[in-house]
PDB file with one MODEL, atoms N, CA, C and O in Angstrom:
MODEL        1
ATOM      1  N   UNK A   1      65.459   3.837  -1.975  1.00  0.00           N
ATOM      2  CA  UNK A   1      65.284   2.718  -2.559  1.00  0.00           C
ATOM      3  C   UNK A   1      65.228   2.048  -1.471  1.00  0.00           C
ATOM      4  O   UNK A   1      65.876   2.142  -0.428  1.00  0.00           O
ATOM      5  N   UNK A   2      63.951   0.989  -1.969  1.00  0.00           N
ATOM      6  CA  UNK A   2      63.643  -0.030  -1.006  1.00  0.00           C
ATOM      7  C   UNK A   2      64.575  -1.034  -0.470  1.00  0.00           C
ATOM      8  O   UNK A   2      65.621  -1.259  -1.080  1.00  0.00           O
ATOM      9  N   UNK A   3      64.257  -1.721   0.731  1.00  0.00           N
ATOM     10  CA  UNK A   3      64.960  -2.722   0.861  1.00  0.00           C
ATOM     11  C   UNK A   3      65.384  -3.828   0.034  1.00  0.00           C
ATOM     12  O   UNK A   3      66.576  -3.718  -0.253  1.00  0.00           O
ATOM     13  N   UNK A   4      64.993  -4.557  -0.309  1.00  0.00           N
ATOM     14  CA  UNK A   4      64.701  -5.354  -1.393  1.00  0.00           C
ATOM     15  C   UNK A   4      65.638  -4.851  -2.966  1.00  0.00           C
ATOM     16  O   UNK A   4      66.246  -5.518  -3.804  1.00  0.00           O
ATOM     17  N   UNK A   5      65.383  -3.428  -2.823  1.00  0.00           N
ATOM     18  CA  UNK A   5      66.300  -3.523  -4.346  1.00  0.00           C
ATOM     19  C   UNK A   5      67.977  -2.927  -3.996  1.00  0.00           C
ATOM     20  O   UNK A   5      68.907  -2.733  -4.779  1.00  0.00           O
ATOM     21  N   UNK A   6      67.912  -2.780  -2.789  1.00  0.00           N
ATOM     22  CA  UNK A   6      69.472  -2.446  -2.621  1.00  0.00           C
ATOM     23  C   UNK A   6      70.380  -4.218  -2.319  1.00  0.00           C
ATOM     24  O   UNK A   6      71.562  -4.517  -2.489  1.00  0.00           O
ATOM     25  N   UNK A   7      69.234  -5.040  -1.842  1.00  0.00           N
ATOM     26  CA  UNK A   7      70.149  -6.413  -1.755  1.00  0.00           C
ATOM     27  C   UNK A   7      70.111  -7.059  -3.273  1.00  0.00           C
ATOM     28  O   UNK A   7      70.978  -7.851  -3.644  1.00  0.00           O
ATOM     29  N   UNK A   8      69.031  -6.644  -4.100  1.00  0.00           N
ATOM     30  CA  UNK A   8      69.002  -7.518  -5.458  1.00  0.00           C
ATOM     31  C   UNK A   8      70.479  -6.514  -6.026  1.00  0.00           C
ATOM     32  O   UNK A   8      71.545  -7.119  -6.143  1.00  0.00           O
ATOM     33  N   UNK A   9      70.437  -5.278  -6.287  1.00  0.00           N
ATOM     34  CA  UNK A   9      72.104  -4.793  -6.405  1.00  0.00           C
ATOM     35  C   UNK A   9      72.927  -5.324  -5.834  1.00  0.00           C
ATOM     36  O   UNK A   9      73.735  -5.843  -6.605  1.00  0.00           O
ATOM     37  N   UNK A  10      73.169  -5.481  -4.699  1.00  0.00           N
ATOM     38  CA  UNK A  10      74.160  -5.771  -4.196  1.00  0.00           C
ATOM     39  C   UNK A  10      74.462  -7.389  -4.576  1.00  0.00           C
ATOM     40  O   UNK A  10      75.603  -7.686  -4.930  1.00  0.00           O
ATOM     41  N   UNK A  11      73.564  -8.282  -4.506  1.00  0.00           N
ATOM     42  CA  UNK A  11      73.431  -9.415  -4.976  1.00  0.00           C
ATOM     43  C   UNK A  11      74.274  -9.878  -6.242  1.00  0.00           C
ATOM     44  O   UNK A  11      75.283 -10.580  -6.304  1.00  0.00           O
ATOM     45  N   UNK A  12      73.427  -9.169  -7.362  1.00  0.00           N
ATOM     46  CA  UNK A  12      73.981  -8.579  -8.788  1.00  0.00           C
ATOM     47  C   UNK A  12      75.514  -8.640  -8.891  1.00  0.00           C
ATOM     48  O   UNK A  12      76.211  -9.394  -9.570  1.00  0.00           O
ATOM     49  N   UNK A  13      75.835  -7.730  -8.109  1.00  0.00           N
ATOM     50  CA  UNK A  13      77.107  -7.013  -8.316  1.00  0.00           C
ATOM     51  C   UNK A  13      78.243  -8.431  -7.641  1.00  0.00           C
ATOM     52  O   UNK A  13      79.441  -8.409  -7.922  1.00  0.00           O
ATOM     53  N   UNK A  14      77.684  -9.488  -6.824  1.00  0.00           N
ATOM     54  CA  UNK A  14      78.546 -10.068  -5.822  1.00  0.00           C
ATOM     55  C   UNK A  14      78.797 -11.942  -6.873  1.00  0.00           C
ATOM     56  O   UNK A  14      79.603 -12.867  -6.774  1.00  0.00           O
ATOM     57  N   UNK A  15      77.346 -11.595  -7.950  1.00  0.00           N
ATOM     58  CA  UNK A  15      77.191 -12.632  -8.707  1.00  0.00           C
ATOM     59  C   UNK A  15      77.988 -13.113  -9.663  1.00  0.00           C
ATOM     60  O   UNK A  15      77.890 -14.206 -10.221  1.00  0.00           O
ATOM     61  N   UNK A  16      78.913 -12.134  -9.869  1.00  0.00           N
ATOM     62  CA  UNK A  16      79.893 -11.974 -11.007  1.00  0.00           C
ATOM     63  C   UNK A  16      80.771 -13.058 -10.803  1.00  0.00           C
ATOM     64  O   UNK A  16      81.265 -13.598 -11.792  1.00  0.00           O
ATOM     65  N   UNK A  17      81.154 -13.624  -9.192  1.00  0.00           N
ATOM     66  CA  UNK A  17      81.787 -14.670  -9.267  1.00  0.00           C
ATOM     67  C   UNK A  17      83.362 -14.352  -8.315  1.00  0.00           C
ATOM     68  O   UNK A  17      84.177 -15.184  -7.919  1.00  0.00           O
ATOM     69  N   UNK A  18      83.375 -13.029  -8.178  1.00  0.00           N
ATOM     70  CA  UNK A  18      85.051 -12.600  -7.940  1.00  0.00           C
ATOM     71  C   UNK A  18      84.460 -12.064  -6.484  1.00  0.00           C
ATOM     72  O   UNK A  18      83.325 -11.712  -6.162  1.00  0.00           O
ATOM     73  N   UNK A  19      86.092 -12.177  -5.502  1.00  0.00           N
ATOM     74  CA  UNK A  19      85.472 -11.826  -4.176  1.00  0.00           C
ATOM     75  C   UNK A  19      85.833 -10.720  -4.327  1.00  0.00           C
ATOM     76  O   UNK A  19      86.664 -10.426  -5.186  1.00  0.00           O
ATOM     77  N   UNK A  20      85.138  -9.622  -3.303  1.00  0.00           N
ATOM     78  CA  UNK A  20      85.050  -8.120  -3.442  1.00  0.00           C
ATOM     79  C   UNK A  20      84.909  -7.904  -1.694  1.00  0.00           C
ATOM     80  O   UNK A  20      84.261  -8.548  -0.869  1.00  0.00           O
ATOM     81  N   UNK A  21      85.927  -6.559  -1.525  1.00  0.00           N
ATOM     82  CA  UNK A  21      85.787  -6.056  -0.457  1.00  0.00           C
ATOM     83  C   UNK A  21      84.589  -4.709  -0.614  1.00  0.00           C
ATOM     84  O   UNK A  21      84.223  -4.398  -1.748  1.00  0.00           O
ATOM     85  N   UNK A  22      84.086  -4.032   0.499  1.00  0.00           N
ATOM     86  CA  UNK A  22      83.220  -3.142   0.787  1.00  0.00           C
ATOM     87  C   UNK A  22      83.256  -2.060  -0.336  1.00  0.00           C
ATOM     88  O   UNK A  22      82.222  -1.661  -0.872  1.00  0.00           O
ATOM     89  N   UNK A  23      84.747  -1.513  -0.730  1.00  0.00           N
ATOM     90  CA  UNK A  23      85.050  -0.920  -1.462  1.00  0.00           C
ATOM     91  C   UNK A  23      84.586  -0.936  -2.907  1.00  0.00           C
ATOM     92  O   UNK A  23      83.842  -0.192  -3.547  1.00  0.00           O
ATOM     93  N   UNK A  24      85.350  -2.157  -3.243  1.00  0.00           N
ATOM     94  CA  UNK A  24      85.097  -2.516  -4.384  1.00  0.00           C
ATOM     95  C   UNK A  24      83.635  -2.761  -4.794  1.00  0.00           C
ATOM     96  O   UNK A  24      83.265  -2.600  -5.957  1.00  0.00           O
ATOM     97  N   UNK A  25      82.870  -3.128  -3.870  1.00  0.00           N
ATOM     98  CA  UNK A  25      81.231  -3.442  -4.244  1.00  0.00           C
ATOM     99  C   UNK A  25      80.942  -1.870  -4.534  1.00  0.00           C
ATOM    100  O   UNK A  25      80.268  -1.445  -5.472  1.00  0.00           O
ATOM    101  N   UNK A  26      81.551  -1.139  -3.596  1.00  0.00           N
ATOM    102  CA  UNK A  26      80.541   0.377  -3.659  1.00  0.00           C
ATOM    103  C   UNK A  26      80.867   0.702  -5.190  1.00  0.00           C
ATOM    104  O   UNK A  26      80.007   0.903  -6.047  1.00  0.00           O
ATOM    105  N   UNK A  27      82.161   0.720  -5.381  1.00  0.00           N
ATOM    106  CA  UNK A  27      82.821   1.287  -6.517  1.00  0.00           C
ATOM    107  C   UNK A  27      81.866   0.395  -8.076  1.00  0.00           C
ATOM    108  O   UNK A  27      81.506   0.953  -9.113  1.00  0.00           O
ATOM    109  N   UNK A  28      81.737  -0.723  -7.790  1.00  0.00           N
ATOM    110  CA  UNK A  28      81.526  -1.233  -8.968  1.00  0.00           C
ATOM    111  C   UNK A  28      79.376  -1.018  -8.933  1.00  0.00           C
ATOM    112  O   UNK A  28      78.722  -0.993  -9.975  1.00  0.00           O
ATOM    113  N   UNK A  29      78.989  -0.946  -8.075  1.00  0.00           N
ATOM    114  CA  UNK A  29      77.537  -0.359  -7.991  1.00  0.00           C
ATOM    115  C   UNK A  29      77.301   1.097  -8.541  1.00  0.00           C
ATOM    116  O   UNK A  29      76.339   1.436  -9.230  1.00  0.00           O
ATOM    117  N   UNK A  30      78.446   1.986  -8.080  1.00  0.00           N
ATOM    118  CA  UNK A  30      78.644   3.112  -8.647  1.00  0.00           C
ATOM    119  C   UNK A  30      78.701   3.355 -10.223  1.00  0.00           C
ATOM    120  O   UNK A  30      78.209   4.302 -10.837  1.00  0.00           O
ATOM    121  N   UNK A  31      79.391   2.313 -10.713  1.00  0.00           N
ATOM    122  CA  UNK A  31      80.095   2.114 -12.333  1.00  0.00           C
ATOM    123  C   UNK A  31      79.086   1.305 -12.804  1.00  0.00           C
ATOM    124  O   UNK A  31      78.801   1.676 -13.943  1.00  0.00           O
ATOM    125  N   UNK A  32      78.439   0.408 -12.467  1.00  0.00           N
ATOM    126  CA  UNK A  32      77.438  -0.364 -12.702  1.00  0.00           C
ATOM    127  C   UNK A  32      75.826  -0.341 -13.316  1.00  0.00           C
ATOM    128  O   UNK A  32      75.176  -0.727 -14.288  1.00  0.00           O
ATOM    129  N   UNK A  33      75.689   0.326 -12.151  1.00  0.00           N
ATOM    130  CA  UNK A  33      74.479   0.555 -11.913  1.00  0.00           C
ATOM    131  C   UNK A  33      73.809   2.085 -11.478  1.00  0.00           C
ATOM    132  O   UNK A  33      72.619   2.374 -11.358  1.00  0.00           O
ATOM    133  N   UNK A  34      75.065   2.981 -11.280  1.00  0.00           N
ATOM    134  CA  UNK A  34      74.946   4.241 -10.813  1.00  0.00           C
ATOM    135  C   UNK A  34      74.523   4.682  -9.741  1.00  0.00           C
ATOM    136  O   UNK A  34      74.229   5.851  -9.493  1.00  0.00           O
ATOM    137  N   UNK A  35      74.453   3.476  -8.827  1.00  0.00           N
ATOM    138  CA  UNK A  35      74.160   3.947  -7.186  1.00  0.00           C
ATOM    139  C   UNK A  35      75.118   4.286  -6.504  1.00  0.00           C
ATOM    140  O   UNK A  35      76.086   3.529  -6.567  1.00  0.00           O
ATOM    141  N   UNK A  36      75.235   5.488  -5.627  1.00  0.00           N
ATOM    142  CA  UNK A  36      75.970   5.739  -4.870  1.00  0.00           C
ATOM    143  C   UNK A  36      75.197   5.427  -3.414  1.00  0.00           C
ATOM    144  O   UNK A  36      74.014   5.480  -3.081  1.00  0.00           O
ATOM    145  N   UNK A  37      76.565   5.039  -2.632  1.00  0.00           N
ATOM    146  CA  UNK A  37      75.717   4.447  -1.290  1.00  0.00           C
ATOM    147  C   UNK A  37      76.723   4.703  -0.397  1.00  0.00           C
ATOM    148  O   UNK A  37      77.679   4.058  -0.829  1.00  0.00           O
ATOM    149  N   UNK A  38      77.176   5.477   0.952  1.00  0.00           N
ATOM    150  CA  UNK A  38      77.529   5.677   2.049  1.00  0.00           C
ATOM    151  C   UNK A  38      78.560   4.020   2.249  1.00  0.00           C
ATOM    152  O   UNK A  38      78.369   2.818   2.065  1.00  0.00           O
ATOM    153  N   UNK A  39      79.251   4.579   2.547  1.00  0.00           N
ATOM    154  CA  UNK A  39      80.598   3.224   2.397  1.00  0.00           C
ATOM    155  C   UNK A  39      80.218   2.405   3.899  1.00  0.00           C
ATOM    156  O   UNK A  39      80.475   1.205   3.998  1.00  0.00           O
ATOM    157  N   UNK A  40      79.616   3.130   4.990  1.00  0.00           N
ATOM    158  CA  UNK A  40      79.295   2.528   6.413  1.00  0.00           C
ATOM    159  C   UNK A  40      77.634   2.168   6.056  1.00  0.00           C
ATOM    160  O   UNK A  40      76.995   1.474   6.846  1.00  0.00           O
ATOM    161  N   UNK A  41      77.164   2.567   5.118  1.00  0.00           N
ATOM    162  CA  UNK A  41      75.945   1.696   5.251  1.00  0.00           C
ATOM    163  C   UNK A  41      76.359   0.690   4.340  1.00  0.00           C
ATOM    164  O   UNK A  41      75.602  -0.266   4.507  1.00  0.00           O
ATOM    165  N   UNK A  42      77.072   0.479   3.587  1.00  0.00           N
ATOM    166  CA  UNK A  42      77.240  -0.643   2.362  1.00  0.00           C
ATOM    167  C   UNK A  42      77.833  -1.905   3.128  1.00  0.00           C
ATOM    168  O   UNK A  42      77.614  -3.077   2.823  1.00  0.00           O
ATOM    169  N   UNK A  43      78.587  -1.471   4.131  1.00  0.00           N
ATOM    170  CA  UNK A  43      79.584  -2.252   5.310  1.00  0.00           C
ATOM    171  C   UNK A  43      78.434  -3.257   5.950  1.00  0.00           C
ATOM    172  O   UNK A  43      78.321  -4.483   5.943  1.00  0.00           O
ATOM    173  N   UNK A  44      77.710  -2.295   6.451  1.00  0.00           N
ATOM    174  CA  UNK A  44      76.613  -2.916   7.313  1.00  0.00           C
ATOM    175  C   UNK A  44      75.550  -3.735   6.369  1.00  0.00           C
ATOM    176  O   UNK A  44      75.475  -4.889   6.792  1.00  0.00           O
ATOM    177  N   UNK A  45      74.888  -3.570   5.479  1.00  0.00           N
ATOM    178  CA  UNK A  45      74.217  -4.465   4.688  1.00  0.00           C
ATOM    179  C   UNK A  45      75.047  -5.667   4.611  1.00  0.00           C
ATOM    180  O   UNK A  45      74.807  -6.770   5.102  1.00  0.00           O
ATOM    181  N   UNK A  46      76.206  -5.238   3.822  1.00  0.00           N
ATOM    182  CA  UNK A  46      77.136  -6.531   3.618  1.00  0.00           C
ATOM    183  C   UNK A  46      77.487  -7.571   4.722  1.00  0.00           C
ATOM    184  O   UNK A  46      77.789  -8.742   4.494  1.00  0.00           O
ATOM    185  N   UNK A  47      77.413  -7.026   5.864  1.00  0.00           N
ATOM    186  CA  UNK A  47      77.388  -7.974   6.983  1.00  0.00           C
ATOM    187  C   UNK A  47      75.748  -8.596   7.719  1.00  0.00           C
ATOM    188  O   UNK A  47      75.540  -9.733   8.143  1.00  0.00           O
ATOM    189  N   UNK A  48      74.946  -7.639   7.686  1.00  0.00           N
ATOM    190  CA  UNK A  48      73.417  -8.239   7.605  1.00  0.00           C
ATOM    191  C   UNK A  48      73.276  -9.141   6.303  1.00  0.00           C
ATOM    192  O   UNK A  48      72.520 -10.087   6.523  1.00  0.00           O
ATOM    193  N   UNK A  49      73.746  -9.123   5.113  1.00  0.00           N
ATOM    194  CA  UNK A  49      73.447 -10.636   4.504  1.00  0.00           C
ATOM    195  C   UNK A  49      74.488 -11.359   4.466  1.00  0.00           C
ATOM    196  O   UNK A  49      74.361 -12.253   3.628  1.00  0.00           O
ATOM    197  N   UNK A  50      75.581 -11.376   5.062  1.00  0.00           N
ATOM    198  CA  UNK A  50      76.730 -12.578   5.360  1.00  0.00           C
ATOM    199  C   UNK A  50      75.844 -13.132   6.977  1.00  0.00           C
ATOM    200  O   UNK A  50      76.044 -14.333   7.159  1.00  0.00           O
ATOM    201  N   UNK A  51      75.238 -12.687   7.742  1.00  0.00           N
ATOM    202  CA  UNK A  51      74.531 -13.109   9.065  1.00  0.00           C
ATOM    203  C   UNK A  51      73.308 -14.063   8.304  1.00  0.00           C
ATOM    204  O   UNK A  51      73.045 -15.201   8.692  1.00  0.00           O
ATOM    205  N   UNK A  52      72.666 -13.446   7.244  1.00  0.00           N
ATOM    206  CA  UNK A  52      71.741 -14.282   6.584  1.00  0.00           C
ATOM    207  C   UNK A  52      72.067 -15.576   6.073  1.00  0.00           C
ATOM    208  O   UNK A  52      71.430 -16.624   5.963  1.00  0.00           O
ATOM    209  N   UNK A  53      73.281 -15.205   5.779  1.00  0.00           N
ATOM    210  CA  UNK A  53      73.371 -16.567   4.978  1.00  0.00           C
ATOM    211  C   UNK A  53      73.848 -16.544   3.326  1.00  0.00           C
ATOM    212  O   UNK A  53      74.456 -17.421   2.711  1.00  0.00           O
ATOM    213  N   UNK A  54      73.447 -15.480   2.935  1.00  0.00           N
ATOM    214  CA  UNK A  54      73.674 -14.867   1.413  1.00  0.00           C
ATOM    215  C   UNK A  54      74.771 -14.346   0.623  1.00  0.00           C
ATOM    216  O   UNK A  54      74.969 -14.081  -0.563  1.00  0.00           O
ATOM    217  N   UNK A  55      75.527 -14.290   1.912  1.00  0.00           N
ATOM    218  CA  UNK A  55      77.092 -14.165   1.084  1.00  0.00           C
ATOM    219  C   UNK A  55      78.241 -14.913   2.247  1.00  0.00           C
ATOM    220  O   UNK A  55      78.059 -15.114   3.448  1.00  0.00           O
ATOM    221  N   UNK A  56      79.225 -15.167   1.564  1.00  0.00           N
ATOM    222  CA  UNK A  56      80.309 -16.190   1.888  1.00  0.00           C
ATOM    223  C   UNK A  56      81.252 -14.655   2.606  1.00  0.00           C
ATOM    224  O   UNK A  56      81.168 -13.491   2.213  1.00  0.00           O
ATOM    225  N   UNK A  57      81.954 -15.118   3.546  1.00  0.00           N
ATOM    226  CA  UNK A  57      83.019 -13.845   4.070  1.00  0.00           C
ATOM    227  C   UNK A  57      84.331 -14.606   4.695  1.00  0.00           C
ATOM    228  O   UNK A  57      84.453 -15.468   5.566  1.00  0.00           O
ATOM    229  N   UNK A  58      85.233 -13.919   3.883  1.00  0.00           N
ATOM    230  CA  UNK A  58      87.105 -14.388   4.196  1.00  0.00           C
ATOM    231  C   UNK A  58      87.587 -12.944   4.902  1.00  0.00           C
ATOM    232  O   UNK A  58      86.918 -11.955   4.604  1.00  0.00           O
ATOM    233  N   UNK A  59      88.286 -12.838   5.473  1.00  0.00           N
ATOM    234  CA  UNK A  59      89.047 -12.084   5.968  1.00  0.00           C
ATOM    235  C   UNK A  59      90.287 -11.771   5.073  1.00  0.00           C
ATOM    236  O   UNK A  59      90.584 -12.854   4.568  1.00  0.00           O
ATOM    237  N   UNK A  60      91.029 -10.955   4.696  1.00  0.00           N
ATOM    238  CA  UNK A  60      92.144 -10.804   4.469  1.00  0.00           C
ATOM    239  C   UNK A  60      92.866  -9.548   4.159  1.00  0.00           C
ATOM    240  O   UNK A  60      92.247  -8.814   3.388  1.00  0.00           O
ATOM    241  N   UNK A  61      93.969  -9.131   4.545  1.00  0.00           N
ATOM    242  CA  UNK A  61      94.765  -8.380   5.065  1.00  0.00           C
ATOM    243  C   UNK A  61      93.760  -7.430   5.910  1.00  0.00           C
ATOM    244  O   UNK A  61      93.801  -6.237   5.609  1.00  0.00           O
ATOM    245  N   UNK A  62      93.147  -7.697   6.609  1.00  0.00           N
ATOM    246  CA  UNK A  62      92.421  -6.755   7.539  1.00  0.00           C
ATOM    247  C   UNK A  62      91.394  -6.277   7.043  1.00  0.00           C
ATOM    248  O   UNK A  62      91.146  -5.173   7.527  1.00  0.00           O
ATOM    249  N   UNK A  63      90.301  -6.785   5.895  1.00  0.00           N
ATOM    250  CA  UNK A  63      89.642  -6.541   5.259  1.00  0.00           C
ATOM    251  C   UNK A  63      88.961  -7.579   5.101  1.00  0.00           C
ATOM    252  O   UNK A  63      89.560  -8.654   5.059  1.00  0.00           O
ATOM    253  N   UNK A  64      87.416  -7.540   4.962  1.00  0.00           N
ATOM    254  CA  UNK A  64      86.575  -8.793   4.682  1.00  0.00           C
ATOM    255  C   UNK A  64      86.384  -8.511   3.162  1.00  0.00           C
ATOM    256  O   UNK A  64      86.507  -7.437   2.573  1.00  0.00           O
ATOM    257  N   UNK A  65      85.994  -9.949   2.584  1.00  0.00           N
ATOM    258  CA  UNK A  65      85.758  -9.998   1.174  1.00  0.00           C
ATOM    259  C   UNK A  65      85.055 -10.891   1.241  1.00  0.00           C
ATOM    260  O   UNK A  65      85.180 -11.869   1.979  1.00  0.00           O
ATOM    261  N   UNK A  66      84.013 -10.618   0.285  1.00  0.00           N
ATOM    262  CA  UNK A  66      82.567 -11.235  -0.014  1.00  0.00           C
ATOM    263  C   UNK A  66      82.583 -11.886  -1.131  1.00  0.00           C
ATOM    264  O   UNK A  66      83.402 -11.725  -2.036  1.00  0.00           O
ATOM    265  N   UNK A  67      81.556 -12.751  -1.108  1.00  0.00           N
ATOM    266  CA  UNK A  67      81.609 -13.877  -2.215  1.00  0.00           C
ATOM    267  C   UNK A  67      79.666 -14.131  -2.009  1.00  0.00           C
ATOM    268  O   UNK A  67      79.019 -13.745  -1.036  1.00  0.00           O
ATOM    269  N   UNK A  68      79.229 -14.710  -2.967  1.00  0.00           N
ATOM    270  CA  UNK A  68      77.747 -14.902  -2.837  1.00  0.00           C
ATOM    271  C   UNK A  68      77.514 -16.650  -2.559  1.00  0.00           C
ATOM    272  O   UNK A  68      78.045 -17.521  -3.248  1.00  0.00           O
ATOM    273  N   UNK A  69      76.923 -16.810  -1.806  1.00  0.00           N
ATOM    274  CA  UNK A  69      76.992 -18.421  -1.458  1.00  0.00           C
ATOM    275  C   UNK A  69      75.257 -18.674  -1.901  1.00  0.00           C
ATOM    276  O   UNK A  69      74.299 -17.918  -2.063  1.00  0.00           O
ATOM    277  N   UNK A  70      75.481 -20.211  -1.991  1.00  0.00           N
ATOM    278  CA  UNK A  70      74.550 -20.641  -2.983  1.00  0.00           C
ATOM    279  C   UNK A  70      72.915 -20.014  -2.152  1.00  0.00           C
ATOM    280  O   UNK A  70      72.020 -19.519  -2.837  1.00  0.00           O
ATOM    281  N   UNK A  71      72.829 -20.132  -0.972  1.00  0.00           N
ATOM    282  CA  UNK A  71      71.594 -19.442  -0.362  1.00  0.00           C
ATOM    283  C   UNK A  71      71.556 -17.873  -1.019  1.00  0.00           C
ATOM    284  O   UNK A  71      70.412 -17.478  -1.242  1.00  0.00           O
ATOM    285  N   UNK A  72      72.472 -17.080  -1.303  1.00  0.00           N
ATOM    286  CA  UNK A  72      72.342 -15.687  -1.803  1.00  0.00           C
ATOM    287  C   UNK A  72      71.698 -16.053  -3.567  1.00  0.00           C
ATOM    288  O   UNK A  72      70.788 -15.573  -4.243  1.00  0.00           O
ATOM    289  N   UNK A  73      72.510 -16.912  -3.746  1.00  0.00           N
ATOM    290  CA  UNK A  73      72.312 -16.937  -5.393  1.00  0.00           C
ATOM    291  C   UNK A  73      70.476 -17.391  -5.436  1.00  0.00           C
ATOM    292  O   UNK A  73      69.613 -16.764  -6.050  1.00  0.00           O
ATOM    293  N   UNK A  74      70.330 -18.272  -4.843  1.00  0.00           N
ATOM    294  CA  UNK A  74      68.316 -18.474  -4.663  1.00  0.00           C
ATOM    295  C   UNK A  74      67.758 -17.041  -4.379  1.00  0.00           C
ATOM    296  O   UNK A  74      66.769 -16.633  -4.988  1.00  0.00           O
ATOM    297  N   UNK A  75      68.389 -16.304  -3.470  1.00  0.00           N
ATOM    298  CA  UNK A  75      67.440 -15.282  -2.851  1.00  0.00           C
ATOM    299  C   UNK A  75      67.728 -14.333  -4.219  1.00  0.00           C
ATOM    300  O   UNK A  75      66.931 -13.426  -4.458  1.00  0.00           O
ATOM    301  N   UNK A  76      68.735 -14.529  -5.001  1.00  0.00           N
ATOM    302  CA  UNK A  76      68.820 -13.279  -6.048  1.00  0.00           C
ATOM    303  C   UNK A  76      68.081 -13.556  -7.141  1.00  0.00           C
ATOM    304  O   UNK A  76      67.612 -12.626  -7.798  1.00  0.00           O
ATOM    305  N   UNK A  77      67.829 -15.111  -7.561  1.00  0.00           N
ATOM    306  CA  UNK A  77      66.927 -15.404  -8.496  1.00  0.00           C
ATOM    307  C   UNK A  77      65.286 -15.174  -8.114  1.00  0.00           C
ATOM    308  O   UNK A  77      64.368 -14.932  -8.897  1.00  0.00           O
ATOM    309  N   UNK A  78      65.237 -15.331  -6.646  1.00  0.00           N
ATOM    310  CA  UNK A  78      63.887 -15.283  -6.451  1.00  0.00           C
ATOM    311  C   UNK A  78      63.554 -13.307  -6.520  1.00  0.00           C
ATOM    312  O   UNK A  78      62.479 -12.815  -6.864  1.00  0.00           O
ATOM    313  N   UNK A  79      64.282 -12.843  -6.271  1.00  0.00           N
ATOM    314  CA  UNK A  79      64.275 -11.334  -6.287  1.00  0.00           C
ATOM    315  C   UNK A  79      63.919 -10.695  -7.698  1.00  0.00           C
ATOM    316  O   UNK A  79      63.236  -9.725  -8.027  1.00  0.00           O
ATOM    317  N   UNK A  80      64.714 -11.705  -8.443  1.00  0.00           N
ATOM    318  CA  UNK A  80      64.601 -10.962 -10.184  1.00  0.00           C
ATOM    319  C   UNK A  80      63.602 -11.688 -10.715  1.00  0.00           C
ATOM    320  O   UNK A  80      63.140 -11.371 -11.810  1.00  0.00           O
ATOM    321  N   UNK A  81      63.126 -12.772 -10.010  1.00  0.00           N
ATOM    322  CA  UNK A  81      61.407 -13.364 -10.602  1.00  0.00           C
ATOM    323  C   UNK A  81      60.408 -12.134  -9.990  1.00  0.00           C
ATOM    324  O   UNK A  81      59.524 -11.690 -10.723  1.00  0.00           O
ATOM    325  N   UNK A  82      60.568 -11.661  -8.769  1.00  0.00           N
ATOM    326  CA  UNK A  82      59.181 -10.710  -8.152  1.00  0.00           C
ATOM    327  C   UNK A  82      59.499  -9.570  -8.777  1.00  0.00           C
ATOM    328  O   UNK A  82      58.385  -9.081  -8.970  1.00  0.00           O
ATOM    329  N   UNK A  83      60.561  -8.560  -9.379  1.00  0.00           N
ATOM    330  CA  UNK A  83      60.647  -7.667 -10.176  1.00  0.00           C
ATOM    331  C   UNK A  83      60.229  -7.598 -11.102  1.00  0.00           C
ATOM    332  O   UNK A  83      59.725  -6.561 -11.532  1.00  0.00           O
ATOM    333  N   UNK A  84      60.309  -8.922 -11.868  1.00  0.00           N
ATOM    334  CA  UNK A  84      59.234  -8.683 -13.092  1.00  0.00           C
ATOM    335  C   UNK A  84      57.852  -8.991 -13.283  1.00  0.00           C
ATOM    336  O   UNK A  84      57.290  -8.683 -14.334  1.00  0.00           O
TER     337      UNK A  84
ENDMDL
END
């Protein structure tokens, strides 16, 4: 899986509008897309996307929950256009 493909899949999962922690994102990727990714690699990707401004992050009960930012939504649209 290339760099932008993982980003596209993660942003697509988070575009559903709900806050999700890393475990929930991994589960959704597995169920909806059929992609299994190491949880540590996924958490690092989420942190990178947060630092890039693509995601919003909140701390809840000792874990981070993520949601799509406006910049992330714009990047998702761009990535979808590039795919076609």
